C-alpha positions in Angstrom: -53.3 -50.4 -10.4 -55.5 -47.8 -11.9 -54.9 -44.1 -11.0 -58.3 -43.9 -9.4 -57.6 -46.9 -7.2 -54.3 -45.5 -6.0 -55.9 -42.1 -5.1 -58.7 -43.8 -3.2 -56.2 -46.0 -1.4 -54.1 -43.0 -0.5 -57.2 -41.1 0.9 -58.2 -44.1 3.0 -54.7 -44.5 4.3 -54.6 -40.9 5.4 -57.8 -41.4 7.5 -56.7 -44.6 9.2 -56.3 -44.1 13.0 -52.7 -43.9 14.1 -51.7 -46.2 16.9 -50.7 -44.5 20.2 -47.6 -46.7 20.2 -46.4 -44.6 17.2 -45.9 -41.7 19.6 -43.3 -41.6 22.3 -43.4 -39.9 25.6 -40.5 -37.4 26.0 -37.7 -38.4 28.4 -38.5 -35.2 30.4 -41.5 -33.0 30.0 -40.6 -29.3 30.1 -42.6 -26.1 29.7 -41.3 -25.8 26.2 -42.2 -29.3 25.0 -45.2 -30.3 27.1 -48.0 -29.1 24.8 -46.3 -30.3 21.6 -45.5 -33.8 23.0 -47.5 -37.0 23.2 -49.5 -36.8 26.5 -48.8 -39.9 28.6 -52.0 -41.4 30.1 -52.5 -41.6 33.9 -52.2 -45.2 35.1 -53.5 -44.3 38.6 -54.1 -41.2 40.7 -55.5 -40.3 44.1 -57.3 -37.4 45.6 -56.6 -36.1 49.0 -59.0 -34.5 51.5 -58.2 -31.0 50.2 -59.0 -31.9 46.5 -55.4 -32.2 45.3 -54.4 -35.0 43.0 -51.3 -37.0 42.6 -50.5 -40.0 40.4 -48.4 -41.8 38.0 -48.6 -42.2 34.2 -48.3 -45.4 32.1 -44.6 -44.6 31.6 -43.9 -44.1 35.3 -43.9 -40.3 35.4 -45.2 -38.7 38.6 -47.7 -35.8 38.4 -49.5 -33.6 40.8 -52.4 -31.1 40.5 -52.7 -28.9 43.6 -54.8 -26.0 44.6 -52.9 -22.7 44.6 -55.7 -21.0 46.5 -58.6 -22.6 48.3 -61.5 -20.2 48.0 -65.1 -20.5 46.8 -64.6 -17.7 44.3 -61.1 -18.6 43.1 -60.5 -21.9 41.2 -56.8 -22.1 40.5 -54.7 -25.3 40.5 -51.0 -26.0 39.5 -50.4 -29.1 37.4 -46.8 -30.4 37.3 -45.1 -33.3 35.7 -41.3 -33.7 35.4 -40.0 -30.1 34.9 -43.3 -28.9 33.2 -45.9 -27.0 35.1 -48.9 -24.8 34.3 -52.1 -23.6 35.9 -55.6 -24.8 35.4 -58.5 -22.5 36.3 -62.2 -22.1 35.5 -61.0 -19.5 33.0 -58.7 -21.9 31.1 -55.0 -22.7 31.2 -52.6 -20.1 32.5 -48.9 -20.2 31.7 -46.9 -18.4 34.4 -43.5 -18.5 36.1 -44.9 -18.7 39.6 -48.0 -19.2 41.7 -48.2 -15.5 42.5 -47.9 -14.6 38.8 -50.6 -17.1 37.9 -52.9 -15.7 40.6 -52.3 -12.2 39.3 -53.3 -13.2 35.8 -56.3 -15.1 37.2 -57.5 -12.2 39.3 -57.1 -9.7 36.4 -59.1 -11.9 34.1 -61.9 -12.3 36.6 -61.8 -8.7 37.9 -61.5 -10.0 41.5 -59.9 -8.3 44.5 -58.2 -9.6 47.6 -61.5 -9.5 49.5 -62.7 -12.4 47.4 -60.2 -14.7 49.3 -62.1 -14.3 52.5 
């Protein structure tokens, strides 16, 4: 093979899509591995009357996404799967050790006060 042909073949190989089966779901998602791991796809999920979600992934992992606060001016939900959890807000993702800590980060980023919960 010519050198040019090998270079073109190598470039094309690098841009081929990688099959999702090449990635594996970790045995247990944790806060330290969740964002660097392959994200398992939801197989099914349901929404309750309060707007919370729960479901199962293709590999059988259970997950939930629940409101921390139900207020018109505060949009903060806790997502959890296995041992991993984080918070989703209209301001982005918040990593925190507890609901109250996540709420504190959220409020300080929005410059809200406790009156906004009313």
